[in-house]
C-alpha positions in Angstrom: 105.3 117.1 117.9 103.5 114.9 120.5 101.0 113.7 117.9 103.7 112.9 115.4 105.6 110.9 118.1 102.4 109.0 118.9 101.8 108.2 115.2 105.4 107.1 114.7 105.2 104.9 117.8 102.0 103.3 116.6 103.6 102.4 113.2 106.6 100.9 115.0 104.3 98.9 117.4 102.4 97.6 114.3 105.6 96.4 112.7 106.9 94.8 115.9 103.6 93.1 116.7 103.4 91.7 113.2 107.0 90.3 113.4 106.3 88.9 116.9 103.3 87.0 115.5 105.4 85.7 112.6 108.0 84.1 114.9 106.3 80.7 115.2 105.0 80.4 111.6 106.7 77.2 110.4 104.3 75.8 107.8 102.4 76.9 104.8 99.1 76.0 106.4 99.8 78.4 109.3 100.9 81.1 106.9 97.8 80.8 104.8 95.1 80.1 107.5 96.6 80.9 110.8 96.0 77.2 111.8 92.2 77.6 111.6 92.0 78.0 115.4 90.4 81.4 115.8 87.4 81.9 118.1 84.4 84.1 117.2 85.7 87.3 118.8 88.9 87.1 116.7 87.0 86.4 113.5 84.8 89.4 114.4 87.8 91.7 115.0 89.8 90.7 111.9 86.7 90.8 109.6 85.6 94.1 110.9 89.1 95.6 110.6 89.2 94.2 107.0 86.1 95.9 105.7 86.4 99.2 107.7 88.8 100.8 105.2 89.2 104.3 103.9 86.1 104.1 101.8 83.8 103.3 104.8 85.4 106.0 107.0 86.9 109.0 105.1 84.7 108.3 102.1 81.5 107.9 104.0 82.1 111.1 106.0 82.7 112.9 102.7 79.4 111.6 101.1 77.4 112.3 104.3 78.8 115.9 104.2 77.5 116.1 100.6 74.2 114.1 100.7 73.3 113.6 104.3 72.3 110.5 106.3 70.7 108.9 103.2 74.2 107.7 102.3 74.5 106.0 105.7 71.2 104.2 105.1 72.4 103.2 101.6 75.7 101.8 103.0 73.7 99.6 105.3 73.3 97.5 102.2 76.7 96.2 103.1 75.6 95.5 106.7 72.5 93.7 105.5 74.7 91.6 103.1 77.1 90.7 105.9 74.2 89.5 108.1 72.9 87.4 105.3 76.3 85.9 104.8 76.5 85.0 108.5 73.0 83.3 108.4 73.0 81.7 105.0 76.5 81.3 103.7 78.7 80.7 106.8 76.9 77.5 108.0 77.5 75.9 104.6 81.3 76.5 104.7 81.7 73.1 106.5 81.9 71.5 103.0 85.0 73.5 102.3 86.9 73.1 105.6 90.1 72.2 103.7 89.8 75.1 101.2 92.3 77.9 101.2 90.8 80.2 98.6 87.8 81.1 96.5 89.5 79.2 93.7 89.3 76.0 95.8 85.6 76.4 96.3 85.0 77.1 92.6 87.1 74.1 91.5 84.8 71.8 93.4 81.8 72.8 91.2 83.2 74.1 88.0 86.6 72.4 87.4 90.2 73.2 87.4 90.2 75.8 84.6 87.8 77.9 86.6 90.1 77.8 89.6 92.8 79.5 87.7 90.5 82.1 86.2 89.1 82.8 89.7 92.6 83.1 91.0 93.4 85.8 88.4 90.2 87.6 89.3 91.2 87.5 93.0 94.6 89.0 92.2 93.1 91.8 90.2 90.4 92.8 92.7 92.5 92.4 95.8 95.6 93.9 94.3 93.7 97.0 93.3 92.2 97.4 96.7 95.7 97.0 98.3 96.8 99.9 96.0 93.8 102.0 97.1 94.5 101.5 100.8 98.2 102.3 100.4 97.2 105.5 98.5 94.9 106.4 101.4 97.7 105.9 103.9 99.8 108.5 102.0 96.8 110.9 102.0 96.3 110.6 105.7 100.0 111.2 106.7 100.1 114.1 104.3 96.9 115.7 105.7 97.8 115.4 109.3 101.6 115.5 109.5 102.4 117.2 106.2 104.4 114.2 105.0 104.6 114.0 101.1 102.0 111.6 99.8 104.5 109.3 98.1 106.7 109.1 101.2 103.7 108.4 103.5 102.4 105.7 101.2 105.8 104.1 101.0 106.3 104.1 104.8 102.9 102.6 105.7 103.1 100.1 102.8 106.6 98.9 103.7 105.5 98.1 107.2 102.4 96.2 106.0 104.5 94.3 103.4 107.2 93.3 105.9 104.9 91.7 108.5 102.5 90.2 106.0 105.5 88.6 104.2 107.0 87.2 107.4 103.9 85.9 109.1 101.1 85.7 106.6 97.6 85.2 108.1 98.9 84.9 111.6 100.6 88.3 111.5 97.6 89.9 109.6 95.1 88.7 112.2 97.2 89.7 115.2 97.8 93.2 113.8 94.2 93.5 112.8 93.1 93.0 116.5 95.3 96.0 117.4 94.0 98.1 114.6 90.4 97.2 115.4 90.9 98.0 119.1 92.3 101.4 118.3 89.7 102.5 115.7 86.7 101.2 117.7 87.8 103.4 120.7 89.0 106.5 118.9 86.3 107.1 116.3 83.6 107.3 119.0 85.8 109.7 120.8 86.0 111.8 117.7 82.2 111.9 117.5 82.1 112.8 121.3 84.4 115.7 121.0 82.7 116.8 117.7 79.3 116.9 119.3 80.7 118.8 122.2 82.2 121.3 119.9 78.9 121.8 118.0 76.6 121.9 121.0 75.2 118.4 121.0 73.1 116.3 118.6 70.0 118.5 118.9 71.9 121.6 118.0 73.6 119.8 115.1 70.2 118.6 113.8 69.0 122.2 113.7 72.1 123.5 112.0 72.4 121.2 108.9 70.1 121.3 105.9 66.8 119.4 106.6 67.3 117.2 103.6 70.5 115.9 105.2 68.4 114.2 107.9 65.7 112.7 105.6 65.8 109.0 104.8 66.0 109.7 101.1 67.7 113.0 101.4 67.4 114.9 98.1 68.6 112.0 95.8 65.3 110.3 95.1 64.2 106.7 95.3 65.9 105.5 92.1 69.4 106.8 93.1 68.9 105.4 96.6 68.1 101.9 95.4 71.0 101.9 93.0 73.3 103.1 95.8 72.0 100.5 98.3 72.5 97.7 95.7 76.0 98.9 94.9 77.0 98.5 98.5 75.1 95.2 98.8 76.9 93.7 95.9 80.2 95.6 95.7 82.3 93.6 98.2 80.1 90.5 98.5 82.2 87.4 99.2 85.5 88.9 97.9 88.5 86.8 98.8 89.5 88.3 102.3 85.9 87.8 103.5 85.8 84.2 102.3 89.1 83.6 104.0 87.6 84.8 107.3 84.9 82.2 106.8 87.7 79.5 106.6 89.8 80.4 109.7 87.4 79.8 112.6 87.9 77.1 115.1 84.4 75.8 114.2 81.7 76.8 111.8 79.6 78.1 114.8 82.5 80.4 115.8 82.9 81.7 112.3 79.1 82.3 112.0 79.0 84.2 115.3 82.0 86.4 114.4 80.6 87.2 111.0 77.2 88.1 112.4 78.7 90.3 115.1 80.7 92.1 112.5 77.6 92.8 110.3 75.6 94.1 113.3 78.5 96.3 114.5 78.7 97.9 111.1 75.2 99.4 111.5 76.0 101.8 114.4 79.6 102.3 113.2 78.4 103.6 109.8 75.9 105.9 111.5 78.7 107.2 113.8 80.9 108.1 110.8 78.0 109.7 109.1 77.4 112.0 112.0 81.1 113.0 111.9 80.4 114.1 108.3 77.5 116.2 109.5 79.7 117.7 112.2 82.2 118.8 109.6 79.3 120.4 107.6 78.3 122.3 110.8 81.8 123.5 111.5 82.6 124.7 107.9 80.1 124.5 105.2 82.7 125.6 102.6 85.1 122.7 103.5 86.2 120.4 100.6 84.0 117.4 101.2 86.9 114.8 101.1 88.4 116.6 104.1 85.4 116.1 106.4 86.7 113.5 108.7 90.3 114.8 108.8 89.0 118.3 109.5 86.9 117.2 112.4 89.9 115.4 113.9 92.2 118.4 113.5 89.6 120.8 114.9 88.1 119.1 117.9 90.6 116.6 119.2 93.0 117.7 121.9 96.8 117.1 121.6 97.7 113.5 122.3 94.2 112.2 121.6 94.6 113.7 118.1 97.7 111.6 117.6 95.7 108.5 118.6 92.9 109.5 116.3 95.4 109.8 113.4 96.7 106.4 114.4 93.1 105.1 114.2 92.9 106.5 110.6 96.0 104.6 109.7 94.6 101.5 111.4 91.5 101.7 109.3 93.4 101.6 106.0 96.4 99.4 107.0 94.0 96.7 108.3 92.4 96.5 104.9 95.7 96.7 103.1 97.2 93.7 105.0 94.1 91.5 104.6 93.9 92.1 100.8 97.6 91.7 100.3 97.5 88.4 102.1 94.5 87.3 99.9 96.3 88.4 96.8 99.4 86.4 97.6 97.5 83.2 98.5 95.4 83.4 95.4 98.5 83.8 93.3 100.2 80.8 94.9 97.3 78.4 95.4 95.1 79.3 92.4 97.5 80.2 89.7 101.1 79.1 90.3 100.4 75.6 91.7 97.7 74.6 89.2 100.0 75.7 86.4 102.8 73.4 87.6 104.9 75.7 89.8 104.8 73.5 92.9 107.2 73.5 95.8 109.2 70.3 96.4 108.7 70.3 100.2 106.8 72.2 102.9 109.7 74.5 103.7 110.1 75.5 100.1 106.3 76.0 99.9 106.5 78.5 102.8 109.4 80.3 101.2 107.5 80.5 97.9 104.5 82.0 99.7 106.7 84.7 101.3 108.4 85.6 98.0 105.0 85.9 96.3 103.7 88.2 99.1 106.8 90.4 99.0 106.6 90.7 95.2 102.9 91.6 95.1 103.5 94.1 97.9 106.1 95.9 95.9 103.9 95.9 92.8 101.0 97.3 94.9 103.2 100.1 96.2 104.3 101.1 92.7 100.6 100.9 91.5 99.5 103.1 94.4 102.1 105.7 93.8 101.0 106.1 90.2 97.5 107.3 91.2 96.3 110.1 93.5 92.7 108.8 94.0 92.1 105.9 96.4 88.4 105.9 95.5 89.0 105.6 91.8 91.2 102.6 92.4 88.7 101.0 94.7 85.7 101.4 92.4 87.6 100.2 89.4 88.7 97.1 91.3 85.2 96.0 92.2 84.5 95.4 88.4 87.0 92.5 88.4 84.9 90.4 90.8 81.2 90.9 91.4 79.9 90.9 87.8 81.3 87.4 87.0 82.4 85.5 90.1 79.7 86.3 92.7 76.7 84.3 91.3 78.8 81.1 90.4 80.5 81.3 93.8 77.2 81.4 95.7 75.9 78.5 93.6 79.2 76.5 94.4 78.8 77.2 98.1 75.2 76.0 97.9 76.4 72.7 96.5 75.4 73.1 92.8 77.5 70.9 90.4 78.1 72.5 87.1 80.8 72.9 84.4 83.5 75.3 83.3 81.4 76.1 80.2 78.6 77.5 82.3 81.0 79.6 84.2 82.8 81.0 81.2 79.7 81.9 79.2 78.0 83.6 82.2 81.3 85.3 83.2 81.6 86.7 79.6 78.0 88.0 79.8 78.8 89.7 83.1 81.9 91.3 81.9 80.2 92.4 78.7 77.4 93.9 80.7 79.8 96.0 82.7 81.7 97.2 79.6 78.5 98.0 77.8 77.0 100.0 80.6 80.2 101.9 81.3 80.5 102.9 77.7 76.8 103.8 77.4 76.4 105.5 80.7 79.9 106.6 81.8 78.7 108.9 84.6 77.1 107.2 87.6 73.6 108.2 88.8 75.2 109.3 92.1 78.7 109.2 93.5 79.7 105.8 94.7 77.0 103.9 92.7 78.2 101.0 90.6 75.5 100.7 88.0 77.8 98.9 85.6 78.5 96.3 88.3 74.7 95.8 88.9 74.1 95.4 85.2 76.9 92.9 85.0 75.5 90.9 87.9 72.0 90.8 86.4 73.3 89.6 83.1 75.6 87.1 84.8 72.7 85.7 86.8 70.4 85.4 83.9 73.0 83.7 81.7 74.1 81.4 84.4 70.6 80.1 85.0 69.9 79.6 81.3 73.3 77.9 80.7 73.0 75.7 83.8 69.7 74.3 82.4 71.2 73.9 78.9 74.4 72.2 79.9 73.1 70.3 82.9 74.4 66.9 81.9 75.8 64.9 84.8 78.1 62.9 82.5 80.2 66.0 81.8 83.6 65.9 83.6 85.3 69.2 84.4 88.4 69.8 82.2 91.9 69.7 83.5 94.3 72.6 83.9 95.3 74.6 80.9 
């Protein structure tokens, strides 16, 4: 009863804080960028809260339960990628200080048609991930409080949609700071109580299979490299992360916040991995997907358990709000406006942004309620981005001028590579691996390089909107 009250209070606090942050949002620029006035520590908090979703917590504990710490080492591919973004990509974002979306960046190098295509891709990948996180919210509330999945998903999603609709980026960033503060305190406490329950880290190491502690576990070098590259590529420069590179007070602040976030992810993933090993020690016959929830239910005292459940909700809600915001901005800025649906004045533009956010939120709720697997939605969503947007996007950030022909041909090759691989090898080498995405990226890269040389005529002018 106490834990349920704490969780309910946290959800109410989240809603009120989001609405409080929305009270002074009076322009579309504030709604979409928060005013671009955030220091490094806020960029750090909101970016970390955005990527620490259900997959990097509940999913990682599950995979460590099954495969051992090799999965943690593989997921450090994401950490390595984030550090590279901070050092190589973030300093170059000064050229795009007026950009709102990935589409704006792509338009500068490839033309207006590409902006619309990128906007559609942004909507697909972000919308799918919103659905995955909403689905995860329902699973969490059902597991801990026995609330039916559909009702739990609807409650959490309604809260996210309300404050994201009202305040846009300002509300999302403000609430993300709360979410980040809760999860960064509570998950270490879960590890602490878990180690206390199992007799400490030395006893735990003797109790789990030796292969679970080996760098490559029992999966082999090929599966490991595939898994590492999957995490390195899977979420690279997707819209919410690009947005975080555009909201800092200065490029230096953005770079610092991004670097801190990448560094933090290394011990954080290890922490979650050890919670998965604790679950294995406590009950070897436990369903793997229950690893993290089981440890919380078993080792956390009353009161702290409620806060730990709140931390689990914080994990998925912070990802949901960020991706919902990115989806709405991509729809407005990259699709509706280029196709002629422009607002007549700033007030109308703000209203249009809110209507789009609300509409997409409702669609995401319906989509989430139609699927029982958050992981399936998540993995499916990645295929709409990395195989055909990533390489052209990096080239655009690096300042390469090209044409929409180069983008379209290489994008087609990337998509074709994903489809071919998934039809030929429908079963991944190891759970969580995205071999189809890797194949798509390789084909996209090769085709992009060849086409760029073939079509590199400076006289070409990017085409107009459709």
